[in-house]
KOLPAPA-881426 format. One line per field, with one value per residue (C-alpha): residue number from 1; residue in one letter; x, y, z. Coordinates in steps of 0.5 Angstrom, whole numbers, plus 500, padded with zeros to 3 digits. Layout:
N
i: c(NUM, ...)
aa: c(a, ...)
u: c(X, ...)
v: c(Y, ...)
w: c(Z, ...)
***
This chain:
127
i: c(1, 2, 3, 4, 5, 6, 7, 8, 9, 10, 11, 12, 13, 14, 15, 16, 17, 18, 19, 20, 21, 22, 23, 24, 25, 26, 27, 28, 29, 30, 31, 32, 33, 34, 35, 36, 37, 38, 39, 40, 41, 42, 43, 44, 45, 46, 47, 48, 49, 50, 51, 52, 53, 54, 55, 56, 57, 58, 59, 60, 61, 62, 63, 64, 65, 66, 67, 68, 69, 70, 71, 72, 73, 74, 75, 76, 77, 78, 79, 80, 81, 82, 83, 84, 85, 86, 87, 88, 89, 90, 91, 92, 93, 94, 95, 96, 97, 98, 99, 100, 101, 102, 103, 104, 105, 106, 107, 108, 109, 110, 111, 112, 113, 114, 115, 116, 117, 118, 119, 120, 121, 122, 123, 124, 125, 126, 127)
aa: c(m, r, k, f, e, i, t, p, g, r, c, v, w, e, f, t, v, r, i, g, l, r, p, t, a, g, v, t, d, e, q, v, r, a, l, r, e, r, v, d, e, a, l, d, d, h, v, n, g, r, y, r, l, p, d, y, a, q, i, h, v, r, a, d, f, d, a, t, d, t, h, t, d, v, t, v, r, p, e, a, v, p, g, e, r, s, d, q, r, t, w, l, v, n, e, s, g, r, v, l, a, g, q, i, t, r, y, a, g, f, v, h, d, f, g, l, s, a, d, s, a, p, p, d, t, r, r)
u: c(477, 474, 476, 477, 478, 482, 483, 480, 483, 487, 485, 487, 485, 484, 485, 482, 484, 480, 484, 482, 488, 488, 493, 496, 498, 504, 502, 499, 494, 500, 504, 498, 497, 504, 504, 498, 501, 507, 503, 500, 506, 509, 504, 504, 512, 513, 507, 501, 503, 509, 506, 501, 497, 498, 493, 497, 492, 495, 495, 493, 493, 489, 489, 482, 483, 477, 472, 467, 467, 474, 478, 482, 484, 492, 495, 499, 505, 510, 517, 520, 526, 532, 530, 523, 519, 512, 508, 501, 497, 502, 505, 510, 509, 516, 516, 518, 512, 515, 515, 508, 506, 509, 504, 498, 499, 499, 492, 490, 492, 499, 504, 509, 511, 513, 520, 517, 522, 526, 532, 530, 528, 523, 524, 521, 516, 512, 509)
v: c(505, 499, 497, 490, 487, 481, 479, 483, 490, 488, 492, 493, 499, 497, 502, 500, 504, 503, 504, 503, 501, 504, 501, 504, 501, 497, 494, 487, 484, 479, 485, 488, 482, 482, 489, 488, 482, 486, 491, 486, 483, 489, 492, 485, 485, 493, 496, 491, 489, 493, 500, 502, 508, 512, 507, 501, 499, 495, 499, 494, 497, 494, 495, 494, 493, 490, 496, 499, 506, 507, 513, 514, 512, 510, 510, 504, 505, 501, 501, 507, 511, 512, 517, 517, 514, 512, 517, 517, 518, 514, 507, 504, 497, 495, 499, 496, 494, 497, 504, 503, 501, 508, 511, 507, 509, 516, 515, 512, 519, 517, 523, 519, 513, 508, 508, 505, 510, 506, 508, 506, 500, 501, 500, 493, 496, 489, 488)
w: c(517, 522, 529, 531, 538, 537, 544, 550, 550, 544, 538, 530, 526, 519, 514, 507, 501, 495, 488, 481, 477, 470, 466, 460, 453, 454, 461, 461, 465, 468, 470, 473, 477, 479, 481, 486, 489, 490, 494, 498, 500, 502, 506, 510, 510, 512, 515, 518, 525, 526, 528, 533, 535, 541, 545, 543, 537, 532, 525, 519, 512, 506, 499, 495, 488, 486, 489, 484, 489, 489, 493, 487, 481, 479, 472, 471, 466, 463, 466, 467, 464, 468, 474, 473, 480, 482, 486, 489, 482, 477, 478, 474, 473, 475, 481, 488, 492, 498, 494, 492, 499, 502, 497, 499, 507, 505, 502, 509, 512, 514, 513, 515, 510, 515, 512, 505, 501, 496, 501, 508, 512, 517, 524, 527, 532, 533, 540)
***
């Protein structure tokens, strides 16, 4: 967690979650690369710059998939069978970035998932 003052009196708290992706048999390097891109896009689209802390500091969440000292390891599995869903410890290779970003916000310590479930849209609270 780091705090940046982007202009006098205007701050951003950046929460970095270091995640080791562990693909299982049947998951290609290309699928893992695409999953990483979907996660980064979803964090930017649905979390970063949209929420503020009580002191009005902006929240920014970042996933670091290249760190050697990870906070957690996540198993990446092939496409789901009907009814199967991703959770914090197991991600399905075809899961939406939005759902996976919701899992990452939990690792950053946010109990609220910022509306990142598959069935809801987050409010736009940009200021």
